[in-house]
C-alpha positions, 0 to 999 in steps of 0.5 A: 082632309081640308080644314073647316071654318064655321062662322055663326050666322050672326054676322053681328053688324056691317061696321058701317051700320055700327057707325050709323047707329052711333051717329044717330043714337049716341047724343046726350041730352044737350044734343051733342054728337058722340065722337067714337074713341079709337079703342072701341072695338068689336068682333064681327061674328058671335062665334066661330069653329076651326076644325084642323088636321095635322097639315093645317096651320096651327093658328086661327085668325079672328077679325076685330073692327073699331069705330074710329081709324084715327091714331094707333091703338091697343085694345085689351083682350081677355080669355078664359083659357088657363092651360098652356095649349093655346097662345092668345095675345093680351091685346089687339093692335090697330095701326093709324088709319085702319078700322080692322085688325086681326087677333091670332090664336096659336096652338101646338097640335100635339098638345090637343086631343083628337076630337076634343072641342076646345071652347075659348071665350074672348072679351073686348072692353065694354064701352059706348058700343058695348051693345054690339059684339064685345064677346065671342066664342071660339071652338078649336078641334083637332080632327080625327082620322077618317076612313071611307065606310060606304057610298050612300044617298042623303034624303032631305025632308025639307026639299023632298029630294036626295043626293049622293054622298059618302059616309066615313068612319073614325079610325081612333073612335069607330063609333063616330061617323061623318056624312060628307057634305049632305047638302053642301061640300065642306059642311059635314054631319058628324054623329056617334052610334052606341052599341045599342044603336042610339045616336048622339051628336057632339053638342046639344043646345038648350032644346036638346038639338044639335045645331048644324049649318048646312052651307046652303044659302036660300035665295030668299032667306039666306043660310039654312040650318037644321037641328038634329034630335038624337032621341028620335034618330034611328040607326039600322045596320041591317037595312043600312039606313039612318033616320034623323028627325030634324027642324029646318030653319033660317034666320027669319024663322022655321020651315018645320019638322022633317024626317031626313034619311041616309041610306048606304050601299 
């Protein structure tokens, strides 16, 4: 099973846009143009996830950009990790002439519990570009072992169409299932089923929904996302069917609520 990266749809800014914004908006009352410092840095995404298997690299690289390429610079990075499972550099280094650098988080997979989401909050110093992305959330998870469960078909209410895809079951925690790439290969839908048939998801937002990146880019609106609501999901072993109640949306707005159905052989 391959490692999986998921980046939040908020690709905060193309850095050229940052520089344009600074040039156009960062003037003082006397009209003097603000000159960016070489240690003013931002993350290019708001959040990211790294799901890894034992054969994957035990590190996760994060891109950091700065507002000026003049001179070398060391920018401090803070985090909220108190345990020793992760090693995170205290600074990110920029060489003279570069606008971009990489911050690498390394870890020992043997110290990480399978299936546990390790959430890390990173921060760069606030500065004249603090209105941009100086904070980032990284989630690193050691994947479970999965075994084939059944062949099936996933029906997307948004498109009124279905596609064939398999479902896998977790070896270590058999209440967990994973539908493999229901819309796009590599974007797998994971959920758990209790003995009473109730469905749950790894993490819910403030609206009570599980946010899922489908991997499908709409030709006009970009990446399509869905929220899955566990209280409205139904898992029926006898009829070999799972019904999900979902909200489909893109960055510009929502398409509405739909019923998605997965059936297996």
